[in-house]
C-alpha positions in Angstrom: 37.7 -33.2 -60.2 35.9 -32.8 -56.7 33.6 -35.6 -55.8 29.9 -34.9 -55.1 30.5 -35.1 -51.4 33.4 -32.8 -51.4 31.4 -30.3 -53.4 28.5 -30.5 -50.9 30.7 -29.9 -47.9 32.3 -27.0 -49.7 29.0 -25.5 -50.5 27.8 -26.0 -46.9 30.9 -24.5 -45.5 30.7 -21.5 -47.9 27.1 -20.9 -47.2 27.6 -21.2 -43.4 30.4 -18.7 -43.6 28.3 -16.2 -45.6 25.4 -16.5 -43.0 27.8 -16.1 -40.1 29.2 -13.0 -41.7 25.8 -11.5 -42.4 24.7 -12.4 -38.8 27.7 -10.6 -37.4 27.3 -7.7 -39.7 23.5 -7.3 -39.0 24.1 -7.9 -35.2 26.5 -5.0 -35.2 24.4 -2.8 -37.2 21.4 -3.6 -34.8 23.4 -2.6 -31.8 24.6 0.7 -33.3 21.0 1.6 -34.5 19.3 0.8 -31.2 21.8 2.7 -29.3 21.8 5.8 -31.4 20.2 8.8 -30.0 18.0 9.3 -32.9 16.7 5.9 -33.1 12.8 5.9 -32.9 9.8 3.6 -33.5 10.2 3.3 -37.3 14.0 2.5 -36.9 13.2 -0.2 -34.5 10.7 -1.7 -36.7 13.1 -1.7 -39.6 15.6 -3.6 -37.5 13.1 -6.2 -36.5 12.1 -6.6 -40.1 15.6 -7.0 -41.3 16.4 -9.6 -38.6 13.3 -11.6 -39.7 13.6 -11.3 -43.4 17.4 -11.0 -44.1 18.9 -13.0 -41.2 16.5 -15.4 -39.6 14.6 -16.6 -42.8 17.8 -17.4 -45.0 19.6 -18.9 -42.1 16.7 -21.4 -41.2 16.1 -21.9 -45.0 19.8 -22.8 -45.5 20.0 -25.4 -42.7 16.6 -27.2 -43.7 17.3 -27.2 -47.4 18.0 -31.0 -47.3 15.1 -31.9 -45.2 12.0 -33.3 -47.0 9.3 -31.8 -44.7 9.4 -28.5 -46.8 9.7 -29.3 -50.5 9.7 -26.6 -52.9 10.0 -26.6 -56.7 12.4 -24.3 -58.5 9.5 -23.1 -60.6 8.0 -21.4 -57.4 10.8 -18.9 -57.4 9.0 -16.2 -59.4 5.8 -16.5 -57.2 7.8 -16.5 -54.0 9.9 -13.5 -55.1 6.7 -11.5 -56.1 5.0 -12.4 -52.7 8.0 -11.3 -50.8 8.4 -8.0 -52.6 4.6 -7.4 -52.3 4.5 -8.0 -48.6 7.6 -6.0 -48.0 6.1 -2.9 -49.8 2.6 -3.4 -48.4 4.1 -3.5 -44.8 6.1 -0.3 -45.4 3.5 1.9 -47.0 2.3 4.7 -44.6 -1.0 2.8 -43.8 0.9 -0.5 -43.3 3.5 1.0 -40.9 0.8 2.9 -39.0 -1.3 -0.4 -38.4 2.0 -2.0 -37.5 2.6 0.6 -34.7 -0.9 1.0 -33.3 -2.6 -2.4 -33.5 -1.2 -5.3 -31.5 -2.9 -8.0 -33.7 -2.1 -6.4 -36.9 1.7 -6.2 -35.6 1.7 -10.0 -35.0 0.1 -10.9 -38.3 2.4 -8.6 -40.3 5.5 -10.3 -38.7 4.1 -13.7 -39.5 3.5 -12.9 -43.1 7.0 -11.3 -43.4 8.6 -14.3 -41.9 6.8 -16.9 -44.0 7.2 -14.9 -47.3 10.8 -14.5 -46.8 11.4 -18.2 -45.7 9.6 -19.4 -48.8 11.6 -17.1 -51.0 15.0 -18.1 -49.5 14.1 -21.7 -49.4 13.2 -21.6 -53.1 16.6 -19.8 -53.8 18.6 -22.5 -52.0 16.5 -25.3 -54.0 18.0 -24.1 -57.2 21.3 -25.5 -58.4 23.2 -26.4 -61.5 22.9 -24.4 -64.6 19.5 -22.8 -63.5 21.3 -21.0 -60.6 21.3 -17.8 -62.6 17.6 -17.6 -61.9 18.2 -17.5 -58.2 20.8 -14.9 -58.8 18.6 -12.7 -60.8 15.7 -13.0 -58.1 18.1 -12.0 -55.4 19.4 -8.9 -57.4 15.7 -7.9 -58.3 14.5 -8.2 -54.7 17.7 -6.4 -53.5 16.8 -3.6 -55.8 13.3 -3.3 -54.5 14.6 -3.4 -50.9 17.2 -0.7 -51.6 14.6 1.4 -53.5 12.4 1.4 -50.5 15.4 2.4 -48.2 16.2 5.3 -50.5 12.7 6.6 -50.5 12.8 6.6 -46.6 16.2 8.2 -46.6 15.8 10.9 -49.2 12.2 11.9 -48.5 12.1 15.7 -47.8 9.4 15.2 -45.1 8.0 12.4 -43.0 5.9 10.1 -45.0 3.5 9.2 -42.3 0.6 11.1 -41.2 0.9 10.1 -37.6 4.0 12.3 -37.2 5.3 15.4 -38.9 8.2 16.6 -36.8 12.0 16.9 -37.2 12.6 14.0 -34.9 10.1 11.9 -37.0 12.0 12.7 -40.1 15.4 11.8 -38.5 13.9 8.5 -37.4 12.6 7.7 -40.9 15.9 8.6 -42.6 17.9 6.5 -40.2 15.5 3.5 -40.8 16.1 4.2 -44.6 20.0 4.0 -44.0 19.6 0.7 -42.1 17.8 -0.8 -45.1 20.2 0.5 -47.5 23.1 -1.1 -45.5 21.3 -4.4 -44.9 20.5 -4.8 -48.7 24.0 -5.5 -50.0 24.9 -7.4 -47.0 22.2 -10.0 -47.8 20.6 -10.1 -51.1 23.6 -8.8 -53.1 26.0 -10.8 -51.0 24.0 -13.9 -51.5 23.8 -13.4 -55.2 27.7 -12.9 -55.2 28.1 -16.3 -53.3 25.8 -18.1 -55.8 27.6 -16.7 -58.7 30.9 -18.1 -57.4 29.3 -21.5 -57.0 27.5 -21.2 -60.4 30.8 -20.5 -62.1 32.5 -23.4 -60.3 29.6 -26.0 -61.1 30.0 -25.0 -64.8 33.7 -25.5 -64.8 33.4 -28.9 -62.9 30.7 -30.2 -65.2 32.5 -29.3 -68.3 29.5 -27.7 -69.9 31.0 -24.3 -69.9 34.7 -23.4 -69.1 35.2 -21.1 -66.1 37.0 -17.9 -66.7 40.0 -19.2 -65.0 40.1 -22.5 -66.9 39.8 -20.6 -70.2 42.7 -18.3 -69.3 44.9 -21.4 -68.5 43.9 -23.0 -71.8 44.9 -20.0 -73.7 48.2 -19.8 -71.9 49.0 -23.5 -72.5 48.7 -22.8 -76.3 
């Protein structure tokens, strides 16, 4: 049986590997999108939002999870998840994006709200361990679905959703922005949920409360 220190080192290495993989994937996606001929203002905004909410926020939350200066309680997860989804959708409504593009002060406020809500959500996700880890997994999957739903609306809308532009170029920009969101969603929220699921099953097996699928299979084979 692994010691608590070994488990902690293993979890830290696994988390760091996941974050580095996500960073590399989003970095490559950012470069491809911003160098694409059809990349426009909405697409650039989506890339900025993804870097803030899907890369910077989880990375910072992961590396400060053991520090006492930002303590969170696991019971805050539902509120943190609801706030992040609310901010995400309000920012990406036509009025929100229009203000985002045209007003400098609103632009700064929106970015700060997105960063803080995402950081709080990810910090709370990483604060949950043990048998309650399923709650973090469920929160990640729900948030990922809402993120992907927004991307699907952007991608498959038959016309531009924003009154400030109604041209073929605007529609292409909007659809590319949606594709970026649909790509980033599984790389972050779904990927993090899978990583936590692996850790959760491992914890259940190590603590002996519930056998992991592998241990159950080996037990049947031994009989």
